[in-house]
All heavy atoms as TSV, in Angstrom:
chain	resi	resn	atom	element	x	y	z
A	1	MET	N	N	44.137	-6.978	-54.846
A	1	MET	CA	C	43.425	-7.977	-55.618
A	1	MET	C	C	44.193	-9.293	-55.694
A	1	MET	O	O	43.600	-10.299	-56.040
A	1	MET	CB	C	43.171	-7.471	-57.032
A	1	MET	CG	C	42.229	-6.290	-57.123
A	1	MET	SD	S	40.602	-6.692	-56.564
A	1	MET	CE	C	39.807	-7.084	-58.068
A	2	ARG	N	N	45.494	-9.239	-55.354
A	2	ARG	CA	C	46.257	-10.481	-55.414
A	2	ARG	C	C	45.810	-11.424	-54.296
A	2	ARG	O	O	45.655	-11.035	-53.150
A	2	ARG	CB	C	47.745	-10.207	-55.267
A	2	ARG	CG	C	48.344	-9.593	-56.483
A	2	ARG	CD	C	49.843	-9.445	-56.285
A	2	ARG	NE	N	50.408	-8.797	-57.445
A	2	ARG	CZ	C	51.063	-9.443	-58.391
A	2	ARG	NH1	N	51.232	-10.742	-58.305
A	2	ARG	NH2	N	51.527	-8.798	-59.425
A	3	GLY	N	N	45.617	-12.682	-54.649
A	3	GLY	CA	C	45.246	-13.686	-53.663
A	3	GLY	C	C	43.790	-13.619	-53.227
A	3	GLY	O	O	43.414	-14.275	-52.258
A	4	LEU	N	N	42.979	-12.836	-53.916
A	4	LEU	CA	C	41.580	-12.681	-53.520
A	4	LEU	C	C	40.822	-14.002	-53.672
A	4	LEU	O	O	40.056	-14.387	-52.778
A	4	LEU	CB	C	40.911	-11.590	-54.351
A	4	LEU	CG	C	39.457	-11.302	-54.011
A	4	LEU	CD1	C	39.344	-10.808	-52.577
A	4	LEU	CD2	C	38.877	-10.278	-54.972
A	5	LEU	N	N	41.039	-14.716	-54.766
A	5	LEU	CA	C	40.347	-15.981	-54.985
A	5	LEU	C	C	40.707	-16.983	-53.898
A	5	LEU	O	O	39.824	-17.639	-53.322
A	5	LEU	CB	C	40.689	-16.549	-56.366
A	5	LEU	CG	C	40.057	-17.910	-56.689
A	5	LEU	CD1	C	38.544	-17.793	-56.681
A	5	LEU	CD2	C	40.559	-18.415	-58.017
A	6	ALA	N	N	41.975	-17.124	-53.587
A	6	ALA	CA	C	42.401	-18.070	-52.565
A	6	ALA	C	C	41.839	-17.699	-51.194
A	6	ALA	O	O	41.407	-18.563	-50.422
A	6	ALA	CB	C	43.924	-18.140	-52.513
A	7	LYS	N	N	41.820	-16.421	-50.904
A	7	LYS	CA	C	41.313	-15.953	-49.613
A	7	LYS	C	C	39.810	-16.234	-49.493
A	7	LYS	O	O	39.344	-16.744	-48.467
A	7	LYS	CB	C	41.579	-14.458	-49.493
A	7	LYS	CG	C	41.191	-13.856	-48.186
A	7	LYS	CD	C	41.566	-12.381	-48.179
A	7	LYS	CE	C	41.020	-11.684	-46.966
A	7	LYS	NZ	N	41.284	-10.254	-46.986
A	8	ARG	N	N	39.074	-15.919	-50.515
A	8	ARG	CA	C	37.625	-16.160	-50.493
A	8	ARG	C	C	37.307	-17.647	-50.523
A	8	ARG	O	O	36.334	-18.087	-49.923
A	8	ARG	CB	C	36.955	-15.464	-51.677
A	8	ARG	CG	C	37.087	-13.958	-51.701
A	8	ARG	CD	C	36.427	-13.296	-50.530
A	8	ARG	NE	N	34.978	-13.437	-50.640
A	8	ARG	CZ	C	34.121	-13.103	-49.701
A	8	ARG	NH1	N	34.546	-12.607	-48.574
A	8	ARG	NH2	N	32.847	-13.262	-49.866
A	9	MET	N	N	38.149	-18.429	-51.229
A	9	MET	CA	C	37.924	-19.868	-51.315
A	9	MET	C	C	38.048	-20.517	-49.936
A	9	MET	O	O	37.242	-21.370	-49.572
A	9	MET	CB	C	38.932	-20.502	-52.287
A	9	MET	CG	C	38.703	-21.973	-52.504
A	9	MET	SD	S	37.221	-22.314	-53.433
A	9	MET	CE	C	37.753	-21.837	-55.041
A	10	LYS	N	N	39.042	-20.118	-49.157
A	10	LYS	CA	C	39.204	-20.662	-47.809
A	10	LYS	C	C	37.966	-20.359	-46.962
A	10	LYS	O	O	37.462	-21.228	-46.247
A	10	LYS	CB	C	40.443	-20.065	-47.144
A	10	LYS	CG	C	41.731	-20.586	-47.673
A	10	LYS	CD	C	42.906	-19.919	-46.968
A	10	LYS	CE	C	44.202	-20.274	-47.659
A	10	LYS	NZ	N	45.337	-19.552	-47.071
A	11	PHE	N	N	37.485	-19.144	-47.048
A	11	PHE	CA	C	36.309	-18.735	-46.286
A	11	PHE	C	C	35.089	-19.560	-46.683
A	11	PHE	O	O	34.359	-20.082	-45.829
A	11	PHE	CB	C	36.046	-17.245	-46.507
A	11	PHE	CG	C	34.773	-16.764	-45.898
A	11	PHE	CD1	C	34.674	-16.556	-44.531
A	11	PHE	CD2	C	33.655	-16.510	-46.694
A	11	PHE	CE1	C	33.499	-16.112	-43.962
A	11	PHE	CE2	C	32.487	-16.071	-46.129
A	11	PHE	CZ	C	32.396	-15.867	-44.768
A	12	HIS	N	N	34.865	-19.711	-47.988
A	12	HIS	CA	C	33.689	-20.443	-48.451
A	12	HIS	C	C	33.803	-21.941	-48.205
A	12	HIS	O	O	32.794	-22.596	-47.919
A	12	HIS	CB	C	33.424	-20.146	-49.936
A	12	HIS	CG	C	32.840	-18.792	-50.142
A	12	HIS	ND1	N	33.551	-17.772	-50.714
A	12	HIS	CD2	C	31.633	-18.281	-49.833
A	12	HIS	CE1	C	32.788	-16.689	-50.756
A	12	HIS	NE2	N	31.631	-16.972	-50.221
A	13	LEU	N	N	34.988	-22.502	-48.310
A	13	LEU	CA	C	35.154	-23.923	-48.007
A	13	LEU	C	C	34.881	-24.202	-46.531
A	13	LEU	O	O	34.222	-25.183	-46.191
A	13	LEU	CB	C	36.555	-24.400	-48.389
A	13	LEU	CG	C	36.790	-24.653	-49.862
A	13	LEU	CD1	C	38.248	-25.005	-50.117
A	13	LEU	CD2	C	35.901	-25.766	-50.360
A	14	LEU	N	N	35.384	-23.359	-45.660
A	14	LEU	CA	C	35.129	-23.520	-44.237
A	14	LEU	C	C	33.634	-23.379	-43.942
A	14	LEU	O	O	33.055	-24.189	-43.206
A	14	LEU	CB	C	35.926	-22.496	-43.431
A	14	LEU	CG	C	35.717	-22.540	-41.917
A	14	LEU	CD1	C	36.189	-23.874	-41.362
A	14	LEU	CD2	C	36.420	-21.386	-41.247
A	15	GLY	N	N	33.004	-22.393	-44.527
A	15	GLY	CA	C	31.567	-22.198	-44.329
A	15	GLY	C	C	30.754	-23.371	-44.846
A	15	GLY	O	O	29.826	-23.834	-44.180
A	16	ALA	N	N	31.110	-23.874	-46.022
A	16	ALA	CA	C	30.388	-25.012	-46.595
A	16	ALA	C	C	30.571	-26.252	-45.727
A	16	ALA	O	O	29.623	-27.022	-45.513
A	16	ALA	CB	C	30.873	-25.282	-48.010
A	17	PHE	N	N	31.772	-26.454	-45.204
A	17	PHE	CA	C	32.027	-27.599	-44.340
A	17	PHE	C	C	31.191	-27.508	-43.063
A	17	PHE	O	O	30.560	-28.485	-42.653
A	17	PHE	CB	C	33.518	-27.679	-43.996
A	17	PHE	CG	C	33.847	-28.809	-43.078
A	17	PHE	CD1	C	33.882	-30.109	-43.544
A	17	PHE	CD2	C	34.104	-28.565	-41.743
A	17	PHE	CE1	C	34.180	-31.154	-42.695
A	17	PHE	CE2	C	34.407	-29.603	-40.878
A	17	PHE	CZ	C	34.441	-30.901	-41.357
A	18	LEU	N	N	31.155	-26.338	-42.450
A	18	LEU	CA	C	30.394	-26.169	-41.213
A	18	LEU	C	C	28.893	-26.343	-41.441
A	18	LEU	O	O	28.200	-26.981	-40.642
A	18	LEU	CB	C	30.697	-24.814	-40.588
A	18	LEU	CG	C	32.121	-24.634	-40.061
A	18	LEU	CD1	C	32.326	-23.208	-39.569
A	18	LEU	CD2	C	32.422	-25.637	-38.973
A	19	VAL	N	N	28.389	-25.804	-42.531
A	19	VAL	CA	C	26.962	-25.937	-42.842
A	19	VAL	C	C	26.612	-27.394	-43.133
A	19	VAL	O	O	25.584	-27.901	-42.674
A	19	VAL	CB	C	26.564	-25.018	-44.018
A	19	VAL	CG1	C	25.189	-25.363	-44.545
A	19	VAL	CG2	C	26.625	-23.564	-43.591
A	20	SER	N	N	27.462	-28.094	-43.867
A	20	SER	CA	C	27.178	-29.499	-44.177
A	20	SER	C	C	27.239	-30.367	-42.923
A	20	SER	O	O	26.428	-31.282	-42.760
A	20	SER	CB	C	28.127	-30.022	-45.243
A	20	SER	OG	O	29.448	-30.054	-44.748
A	21	MET	N	N	28.169	-30.077	-42.016
A	21	MET	CA	C	28.240	-30.841	-40.765
A	21	MET	C	C	27.005	-30.571	-39.899
A	21	MET	O	O	26.467	-31.493	-39.274
A	21	MET	CB	C	29.520	-30.500	-39.995
A	21	MET	CG	C	30.773	-31.015	-40.654
A	21	MET	SD	S	30.764	-32.790	-40.937
A	21	MET	CE	C	30.866	-33.391	-39.277
A	22	ALA	N	N	26.544	-29.335	-39.876
A	22	ALA	CA	C	25.342	-29.005	-39.110
A	22	ALA	C	C	24.123	-29.708	-39.698
A	22	ALA	O	O	23.281	-30.244	-38.959
A	22	ALA	CB	C	25.129	-27.492	-39.092
A	23	ALA	N	N	24.028	-29.739	-41.010
A	23	ALA	CA	C	22.893	-30.411	-41.657
A	23	ALA	C	C	22.928	-31.910	-41.403
A	23	ALA	O	O	21.893	-32.530	-41.127
A	23	ALA	CB	C	22.904	-30.131	-43.153
A	24	ALA	N	N	24.106	-32.509	-41.465
A	24	ALA	CA	C	24.229	-33.947	-41.211
A	24	ALA	C	C	23.876	-34.273	-39.764
A	24	ALA	O	O	23.196	-35.275	-39.484
A	24	ALA	CB	C	25.642	-34.415	-41.538
A	25	THR	N	N	24.321	-33.443	-38.837
A	25	THR	CA	C	24.004	-33.663	-37.421
A	25	THR	C	C	22.514	-33.521	-37.175
A	25	THR	O	O	21.907	-34.328	-36.463
A	25	THR	CB	C	24.783	-32.667	-36.543
A	25	THR	OG1	O	26.181	-32.825	-36.815
A	25	THR	CG2	C	24.525	-32.893	-35.082
A	26	TRP	N	N	21.906	-32.483	-37.756
A	26	TRP	CA	C	20.466	-32.304	-37.605
A	26	TRP	C	C	19.714	-33.506	-38.164
A	26	TRP	O	O	18.771	-33.999	-37.548
A	26	TRP	CB	C	20.000	-31.039	-38.324
A	26	TRP	CG	C	18.507	-30.948	-38.316
A	26	TRP	CD1	C	17.719	-30.485	-37.308
A	26	TRP	CD2	C	17.620	-31.397	-39.345
A	26	TRP	NE1	N	16.394	-30.603	-37.656
A	26	TRP	CE2	C	16.310	-31.162	-38.893
A	26	TRP	CE3	C	17.803	-31.972	-40.599
A	26	TRP	CZ2	C	15.189	-31.481	-39.656
A	26	TRP	CZ3	C	16.689	-32.281	-41.351
A	26	TRP	CH2	C	15.406	-32.043	-40.892
A	27	TYR	N	N	20.116	-34.009	-39.326
A	27	TYR	CA	C	19.422	-35.142	-39.927
A	27	TYR	C	C	19.551	-36.382	-39.044
A	27	TYR	O	O	18.585	-37.111	-38.834
A	27	TYR	CB	C	19.969	-35.439	-41.326
A	27	TYR	CG	C	19.217	-36.563	-41.995
A	27	TYR	CD1	C	18.018	-36.320	-42.635
A	27	TYR	CD2	C	19.693	-37.869	-41.956
A	27	TYR	CE1	C	17.298	-37.346	-43.230
A	27	TYR	CE2	C	18.984	-38.899	-42.540
A	27	TYR	CZ	C	17.792	-38.635	-43.174
A	27	TYR	OH	O	17.083	-39.658	-43.736
A	28	LYS	N	N	20.758	-36.623	-38.522
A	28	LYS	CA	C	20.965	-37.806	-37.699
A	28	LYS	C	C	20.090	-37.766	-36.456
A	28	LYS	O	O	19.408	-38.745	-36.149
A	28	LYS	CB	C	22.425	-37.940	-37.301
A	28	LYS	CG	C	22.670	-39.122	-36.364
A	28	LYS	CD	C	24.109	-39.394	-36.164
A	28	LYS	CE	C	24.400	-40.494	-35.186
A	28	LYS	NZ	N	23.617	-41.667	-35.242
A	29	PHE	N	N	20.122	-36.657	-35.725
A	29	PHE	CA	C	19.399	-36.595	-34.462
A	29	PHE	C	C	17.957	-36.128	-34.606
A	29	PHE	O	O	17.139	-36.381	-33.723
A	29	PHE	CB	C	20.147	-35.690	-33.481
A	29	PHE	CG	C	21.466	-36.266	-33.066
A	29	PHE	CD1	C	22.643	-35.672	-33.480
A	29	PHE	CD2	C	21.534	-37.408	-32.298
A	29	PHE	CE1	C	23.869	-36.194	-33.115
A	29	PHE	CE2	C	22.750	-37.950	-31.929
A	29	PHE	CZ	C	23.921	-37.345	-32.339
A	30	GLY	N	N	17.622	-35.491	-35.696
A	30	GLY	CA	C	16.259	-35.009	-35.888
A	30	GLY	C	C	15.389	-35.923	-36.715
A	30	GLY	O	O	14.165	-35.883	-36.604
A	31	VAL	N	N	16.003	-36.776	-37.542
A	31	VAL	CA	C	15.227	-37.641	-38.433
A	31	VAL	C	C	15.572	-39.114	-38.234
A	31	VAL	O	O	14.689	-39.939	-37.979
A	31	VAL	CB	C	15.449	-37.236	-39.913
A	31	VAL	CG1	C	14.723	-38.175	-40.848
A	31	VAL	CG2	C	15.008	-35.808	-40.148
A	32	ALA	N	N	16.839	-39.464	-38.361
A	32	ALA	CA	C	17.232	-40.870	-38.375
A	32	ALA	C	C	17.015	-41.561	-37.030
A	32	ALA	O	O	16.468	-42.670	-36.985
A	32	ALA	CB	C	18.688	-41.004	-38.808
A	33	GLU	N	N	17.437	-40.947	-35.941
A	33	GLU	CA	C	17.284	-41.578	-34.633
A	33	GLU	C	C	15.821	-41.735	-34.234
A	33	GLU	O	O	15.429	-42.818	-33.783
A	33	GLU	CB	C	18.068	-40.805	-33.572
A	33	GLU	CG	C	19.569	-40.900	-33.731
A	33	GLU	CD	C	20.117	-42.306	-33.583
A	33	GLU	OE1	O	19.586	-43.075	-32.753
A	33	GLU	OE2	O	21.059	-42.645	-34.301
A	34	PRO	N	N	14.960	-40.717	-34.389
A	34	PRO	CA	C	13.543	-40.938	-34.076
A	34	PRO	C	C	12.906	-42.007	-34.964
A	34	PRO	O	O	12.051	-42.766	-34.504
A	34	PRO	CB	C	12.892	-39.574	-34.329
A	34	PRO	CG	C	13.986	-38.599	-34.157
A	34	PRO	CD	C	15.215	-39.293	-34.639
A	35	ARG	N	N	13.339	-42.083	-36.212
A	35	ARG	CA	C	12.800	-43.102	-37.112
A	35	ARG	C	C	13.206	-44.497	-36.648
A	35	ARG	O	O	12.390	-45.424	-36.647
A	35	ARG	CB	C	13.294	-42.835	-38.529
A	35	ARG	CG	C	12.689	-43.760	-39.559
A	35	ARG	CD	C	13.174	-43.422	-40.942
A	35	ARG	NE	N	12.643	-42.132	-41.357
A	35	ARG	CZ	C	13.036	-41.486	-42.434
A	35	ARG	NH1	N	13.963	-41.984	-43.211
A	35	ARG	NH2	N	12.518	-40.328	-42.743
A	36	LYS	N	N	14.467	-44.652	-36.230
A	36	LYS	CA	C	14.920	-45.950	-35.731
A	36	LYS	C	C	14.159	-46.342	-34.470
A	36	LYS	O	O	13.774	-47.507	-34.307
A	36	LYS	CB	C	16.424	-45.923	-35.437
A	36	LYS	CG	C	17.265	-45.970	-36.675
A	36	LYS	CD	C	18.717	-46.293	-36.462
A	36	LYS	CE	C	19.415	-45.656	-35.340
A	36	LYS	NZ	N	20.871	-45.824	-35.376
A	37	ARG	N	N	13.922	-45.373	-33.586
A	37	ARG	CA	C	13.165	-45.679	-32.368
A	37	ARG	C	C	11.728	-46.071	-32.701
A	37	ARG	O	O	11.167	-46.981	-32.080
A	37	ARG	CB	C	13.174	-44.480	-31.425
A	37	ARG	CG	C	14.457	-44.342	-30.656
A	37	ARG	CD	C	14.332	-43.351	-29.513
A	37	ARG	NE	N	13.939	-42.009	-29.933
A	37	ARG	CZ	C	14.778	-41.069	-30.319
A	37	ARG	NH1	N	16.072	-41.313	-30.347
A	37	ARG	NH2	N	14.333	-39.880	-30.676
A	38	ALA	N	N	11.119	-45.391	-33.674
A	38	ALA	CA	C	9.741	-45.709	-34.060
A	38	ALA	C	C	9.645	-47.111	-34.657
A	38	ALA	O	O	8.707	-47.854	-34.345
A	38	ALA	CB	C	9.227	-44.666	-35.056
A	39	TYR	N	N	10.602	-47.479	-35.509
A	39	TYR	CA	C	10.599	-48.830	-36.074
A	39	TYR	C	C	10.807	-49.869	-34.990
A	39	TYR	O	O	10.149	-50.917	-34.978
A	39	TYR	CB	C	11.691	-48.970	-37.141
A	39	TYR	CG	C	11.235	-48.563	-38.516
A	39	TYR	CD1	C	11.578	-47.329	-39.046
A	39	TYR	CD2	C	10.462	-49.411	-39.289
A	39	TYR	CE1	C	11.167	-46.948	-40.309
A	39	TYR	CE2	C	10.039	-49.048	-40.555
A	39	TYR	CZ	C	10.395	-47.808	-41.050
A	39	TYR	OH	O	9.977	-47.438	-42.297
A	40	ALA	N	N	11.725	-49.615	-34.058
A	40	ALA	CA	C	11.974	-50.564	-32.971
A	40	ALA	C	C	10.717	-50.733	-32.119
A	40	ALA	O	O	10.367	-51.866	-31.735
A	40	ALA	CB	C	13.142	-50.091	-32.115
A	41	GLU	N	N	10.025	-49.646	-31.822
A	41	GLU	CA	C	8.803	-49.716	-31.031
A	41	GLU	C	C	7.706	-50.480	-31.783
A	41	GLU	O	O	6.973	-51.262	-31.183
A	41	GLU	CB	C	8.328	-48.302	-30.698
A	41	GLU	CG	C	7.111	-48.252	-29.820
A	41	GLU	CD	C	7.356	-48.816	-28.439
A	41	GLU	OE1	O	8.491	-48.718	-27.939
A	41	GLU	OE2	O	6.405	-49.378	-27.859
A	42	PHE	N	N	7.600	-50.241	-33.085
A	42	PHE	CA	C	6.580	-50.933	-33.875
A	42	PHE	C	C	6.821	-52.433	-33.905
A	42	PHE	O	O	5.912	-53.229	-33.690
A	42	PHE	CB	C	6.563	-50.382	-35.303
A	42	PHE	CG	C	5.615	-51.114	-36.212
A	42	PHE	CD1	C	4.262	-50.882	-36.152
A	42	PHE	CD2	C	6.090	-52.040	-37.127
A	42	PHE	CE1	C	3.384	-51.546	-36.991
A	42	PHE	CE2	C	5.225	-52.714	-37.970
A	42	PHE	CZ	C	3.873	-52.466	-37.904
A	43	TYR	N	N	8.064	-52.840	-34.164
A	43	TYR	CA	C	8.359	-54.265	-34.299
A	43	TYR	C	C	8.510	-54.983	-32.964
A	43	TYR	O	O	8.624	-56.201	-32.929
A	43	TYR	CB	C	9.615	-54.468	-35.153
A	43	TYR	CG	C	9.300	-54.301	-36.618
A	43	TYR	CD1	C	9.776	-53.212	-37.327
A	43	TYR	CD2	C	8.500	-55.212	-37.277
A	43	TYR	CE1	C	9.472	-53.047	-38.659
A	43	TYR	CE2	C	8.183	-55.057	-38.612
A	43	TYR	CZ	C	8.676	-53.970	-39.297
A	43	TYR	OH	O	8.364	-53.815	-40.612
A	44	LYS	N	N	8.493	-54.251	-31.852
A	44	LYS	CA	C	8.581	-54.880	-30.543
A	44	LYS	C	C	7.365	-55.765	-30.284
A	44	LYS	O	O	7.483	-56.854	-29.728
A	44	LYS	CB	C	8.683	-53.807	-29.463
A	44	LYS	CG	C	9.025	-54.332	-28.096
A	44	LYS	CD	C	9.065	-53.214	-27.071
A	44	LYS	CE	C	10.154	-52.231	-27.422
A	44	LYS	NZ	N	10.271	-51.148	-26.443
A	45	ASN	N	N	6.189	-55.303	-30.703
A	45	ASN	CA	C	4.953	-56.042	-30.452
A	45	ASN	C	C	4.252	-56.460	-31.742
A	45	ASN	O	O	3.070	-56.770	-31.723
A	45	ASN	CB	C	3.991	-55.175	-29.620
A	45	ASN	CG	C	4.592	-54.803	-28.296
A	45	ASN	OD1	O	5.221	-55.628	-27.648
A	45	ASN	ND2	N	4.427	-53.554	-27.899
A	46	TYR	N	N	4.973	-56.477	-32.840
A	46	TYR	CA	C	4.369	-56.782	-34.140
A	46	TYR	C	C	4.220	-58.285	-34.318
A	46	TYR	O	O	5.152	-59.048	-34.097
A	46	TYR	CB	C	5.233	-56.208	-35.261
A	46	TYR	CG	C	4.697	-56.477	-36.645
A	46	TYR	CD1	C	3.511	-55.918	-37.071
A	46	TYR	CD2	C	5.396	-57.297	-37.526
A	46	TYR	CE1	C	3.028	-56.149	-38.348
A	46	TYR	CE2	C	4.914	-57.535	-38.795
A	46	TYR	CZ	C	3.732	-56.966	-39.204
A	46	TYR	OH	O	3.264	-57.208	-40.447
A	47	ASP	N	N	3.030	-58.713	-34.713
A	47	ASP	CA	C	2.770	-60.130	-34.987
A	47	ASP	C	C	2.420	-60.258	-36.473
A	47	ASP	O	O	1.315	-59.911	-36.890
A	47	ASP	CB	C	1.615	-60.624	-34.123
A	47	ASP	CG	C	1.362	-62.107	-34.293
A	47	ASP	OD1	O	2.226	-62.804	-34.867
A	47	ASP	OD2	O	0.296	-62.574	-33.837
A	48	PRO	N	N	3.362	-60.749	-37.293
A	48	PRO	CA	C	3.096	-60.818	-38.730
A	48	PRO	C	C	1.964	-61.780	-39.088
A	48	PRO	O	O	1.227	-61.544	-40.044
A	48	PRO	CB	C	4.422	-61.261	-39.333
A	48	PRO	CG	C	5.205	-61.831	-38.212
A	48	PRO	CD	C	4.706	-61.205	-36.971
A	49	LYS	N	N	1.794	-62.848	-38.329
A	49	LYS	CA	C	0.709	-63.798	-38.637
A	49	LYS	C	C	-0.650	-63.155	-38.405
A	49	LYS	O	O	-1.580	-63.348	-39.193
A	49	LYS	CB	C	0.867	-65.057	-37.794
A	49	LYS	CG	C	2.066	-65.868	-38.201
A	49	LYS	CD	C	2.186	-67.141	-37.410
A	49	LYS	CE	C	3.441	-67.870	-37.850
A	49	LYS	NZ	N	3.619	-69.118	-37.146
A	50	LYS	N	N	-0.763	-62.383	-37.339
A	50	LYS	CA	C	-2.016	-61.682	-37.050
A	50	LYS	C	C	-2.303	-60.645	-38.138
A	50	LYS	O	O	-3.440	-60.518	-38.603
A	50	LYS	CB	C	-1.905	-61.011	-35.685
A	50	LYS	CG	C	-3.122	-60.261	-35.261
A	50	LYS	CD	C	-2.899	-59.648	-33.892
A	50	LYS	CE	C	-3.899	-58.562	-33.635
A	50	LYS	NZ	N	-3.585	-57.806	-32.427
A	51	ASP	N	N	-1.269	-59.943	-38.580
A	51	ASP	CA	C	-1.426	-58.955	-39.640
A	51	ASP	C	C	-1.816	-59.627	-40.955
A	51	ASP	O	O	-2.666	-59.124	-41.691
A	51	ASP	CB	C	-0.125	-58.169	-39.805
A	51	ASP	CG	C	-0.318	-56.869	-40.545
A	51	ASP	OD1	O	-1.431	-56.296	-40.462
A	51	ASP	OD2	O	0.645	-56.415	-41.190
A	52	PHE	N	N	-1.216	-60.779	-41.247
A	52	PHE	CA	C	-1.562	-61.528	-42.455
A	52	PHE	C	C	-3.019	-61.948	-42.422
A	52	PHE	O	O	-3.738	-61.814	-43.420
A	52	PHE	CB	C	-0.656	-62.754	-42.593
A	52	PHE	CG	C	-1.064	-63.673	-43.697
A	52	PHE	CD1	C	-0.836	-63.342	-45.017
A	52	PHE	CD2	C	-1.695	-64.883	-43.414
A	52	PHE	CE1	C	-1.214	-64.190	-46.043
A	52	PHE	CE2	C	-2.080	-65.733	-44.430
A	52	PHE	CZ	C	-1.840	-65.388	-45.752
A	53	GLU	N	N	-3.475	-62.457	-41.289
A	53	GLU	CA	C	-4.870	-62.889	-41.178
A	53	GLU	C	C	-5.828	-61.701	-41.337
A	53	GLU	O	O	-6.892	-61.841	-41.941
A	53	GLU	CB	C	-5.104	-63.591	-39.838
A	53	GLU	CG	C	-4.399	-64.927	-39.725
A	53	GLU	CD	C	-4.833	-65.929	-40.776
A	53	GLU	OE1	O	-6.012	-65.915	-41.205
A	53	GLU	OE2	O	-3.978	-66.740	-41.186
A	54	ALA	N	N	-5.457	-60.555	-40.809
A	54	ALA	CA	C	-6.304	-59.362	-40.952
A	54	ALA	C	C	-6.381	-58.932	-42.415
A	54	ALA	O	O	-7.459	-58.573	-42.908
A	54	ALA	CB	C	-5.763	-58.234	-40.088
A	55	MET	N	N	-5.239	-58.939	-43.123
A	55	MET	CA	C	-5.256	-58.565	-44.545
A	55	MET	C	C	-6.014	-59.600	-45.362
A	55	MET	O	O	-6.730	-59.260	-46.310
A	55	MET	CB	C	-3.822	-58.428	-45.061
A	55	MET	CG	C	-3.113	-57.202	-44.576
A	55	MET	SD	S	-1.549	-56.897	-45.400
A	55	MET	CE	C	-0.529	-58.162	-44.685
A	56	LYS	N	N	-5.878	-60.874	-44.999
A	56	LYS	CA	C	-6.584	-61.944	-45.698
A	56	LYS	C	C	-8.094	-61.782	-45.510
A	56	LYS	O	O	-8.863	-61.906	-46.472
A	56	LYS	CB	C	-6.115	-63.290	-45.154
A	56	LYS	CG	C	-6.688	-64.479	-45.827
A	56	LYS	CD	C	-6.064	-65.739	-45.231
A	56	LYS	CE	C	-6.782	-66.973	-45.693
A	56	LYS	NZ	N	-6.211	-68.186	-45.092
A	57	ALA	N	N	-8.526	-61.485	-44.299
A	57	ALA	CA	C	-9.950	-61.303	-44.016
A	57	ALA	C	C	-10.506	-60.062	-44.721
A	57	ALA	O	O	-11.674	-60.041	-45.111
A	57	ALA	CB	C	-10.168	-61.185	-42.514
A	58	ALA	N	N	-9.667	-59.060	-44.930
A	58	ALA	CA	C	-10.118	-57.841	-45.598
A	58	ALA	C	C	-10.152	-57.996	-47.119
A	58	ALA	O	O	-10.678	-57.144	-47.814
A	58	ALA	CB	C	-9.214	-56.673	-45.219
A	59	GLY	N	N	-9.549	-59.071	-47.645
A	59	GLY	CA	C	-9.548	-59.287	-49.086
A	59	GLY	C	C	-8.471	-58.514	-49.814
A	59	GLY	O	O	-8.586	-58.264	-51.013
A	60	VAL	N	N	-7.416	-58.140	-49.114
A	60	VAL	CA	C	-6.343	-57.356	-49.715
A	60	VAL	C	C	-5.441	-58.232	-50.578
A	60	VAL	O	O	-4.940	-57.783	-51.608
A	60	VAL	CB	C	-5.523	-56.664	-48.601
A	60	VAL	CG1	C	-4.314	-55.949	-49.176
A	60	VAL	CG2	C	-6.387	-55.709	-47.820
A	61	LEU	N	N	-5.245	-59.462	-50.197
A	61	LEU	CA	C	-4.290	-60.345	-50.869
A	61	LEU	C	C	-4.975	-61.176	-51.945
A	61	LEU	O	O	-6.014	-61.800	-51.700
A	61	LEU	CB	C	-3.643	-61.274	-49.841
A	61	LEU	CG	C	-2.966	-60.564	-48.664
A	61	LEU	CD1	C	-2.544	-61.588	-47.633
A	61	LEU	CD2	C	-1.783	-59.757	-49.132
A	62	GLU	N	N	-4.379	-61.201	-53.114
A	62	GLU	CA	C	-4.932	-62.008	-54.207
A	62	GLU	C	C	-4.572	-63.482	-54.032
A	62	GLU	O	O	-5.328	-64.364	-54.451
A	62	GLU	CB	C	-4.385	-61.526	-55.546
A	62	GLU	CG	C	-4.891	-60.161	-55.961
A	62	GLU	CD	C	-4.346	-59.744	-57.300
A	62	GLU	OE1	O	-3.795	-60.596	-58.029
A	62	GLU	OE2	O	-4.471	-58.565	-57.643
A	63	CYS	N	N	-3.435	-63.766	-53.416
A	63	CYS	CA	C	-2.975	-65.146	-53.280
A	63	CYS	C	C	-3.730	-65.885	-52.185
A	63	CYS	O	O	-3.711	-67.131	-52.162
A	63	CYS	CB	C	-1.475	-65.187	-53.001
A	63	CYS	SG	S	-1.027	-64.436	-51.426
A	64	ALA	N	N	-4.374	-65.183	-51.273
A	64	ALA	CA	C	-5.097	-65.822	-50.189
A	64	ALA	C	C	-6.482	-65.174	-50.099
A	64	ALA	O	O	-6.677	-64.184	-49.406
A	64	ALA	CB	C	-4.350	-65.658	-48.872
A	65	PRO	N	N	-7.461	-65.730	-50.801
A	65	PRO	CA	C	-8.791	-65.117	-50.780
A	65	PRO	C	C	-9.417	-65.228	-49.391
A	65	PRO	O	O	-9.117	-66.151	-48.629
A	65	PRO	CB	C	-9.586	-65.944	-51.801
A	65	PRO	CG	C	-8.812	-67.200	-51.983
A	65	PRO	CD	C	-7.407	-66.912	-51.637
A	66	PRO	N	N	-10.334	-64.306	-49.055
A	66	PRO	CA	C	-10.973	-64.350	-47.728
A	66	PRO	C	C	-11.882	-65.547	-47.604
A	66	PRO	O	O	-12.425	-66.053	-48.591
A	66	PRO	CB	C	-11.750	-63.041	-47.663
A	66	PRO	CG	C	-11.943	-62.619	-49.061
A	66	PRO	CD	C	-10.773	-63.175	-49.834
A	67	LYS	N	N	-12.058	-65.991	-46.394
A	67	LYS	CA	C	-12.942	-67.159	-46.150
A	67	LYS	C	C	-14.357	-66.697	-45.939
A	67	LYS	O	O	-14.670	-65.692	-45.443
A	67	LYS	CB	C	-12.459	-67.911	-44.907
A	67	LYS	CG	C	-11.156	-68.625	-45.150
A	67	LYS	CD	C	-10.767	-69.410	-43.918
A	67	LYS	CE	C	-9.459	-70.141	-44.184
A	67	LYS	NZ	N	-9.030	-70.914	-43.042
């Protein structure tokens, strides 16, 4: 029974570190990178003036009523 806490603590710390690194890696390559690519693709051909005119024509904006 001597040293049981220290022995188990090393095991659990190593396991927690490995699980957290796996989760961080999965998030980076499974969520963050595809999201960055999607935003880059969206803004590659995005025209804010055209979008503003479409929202204005639809009556979405209070500051710019539709014509």
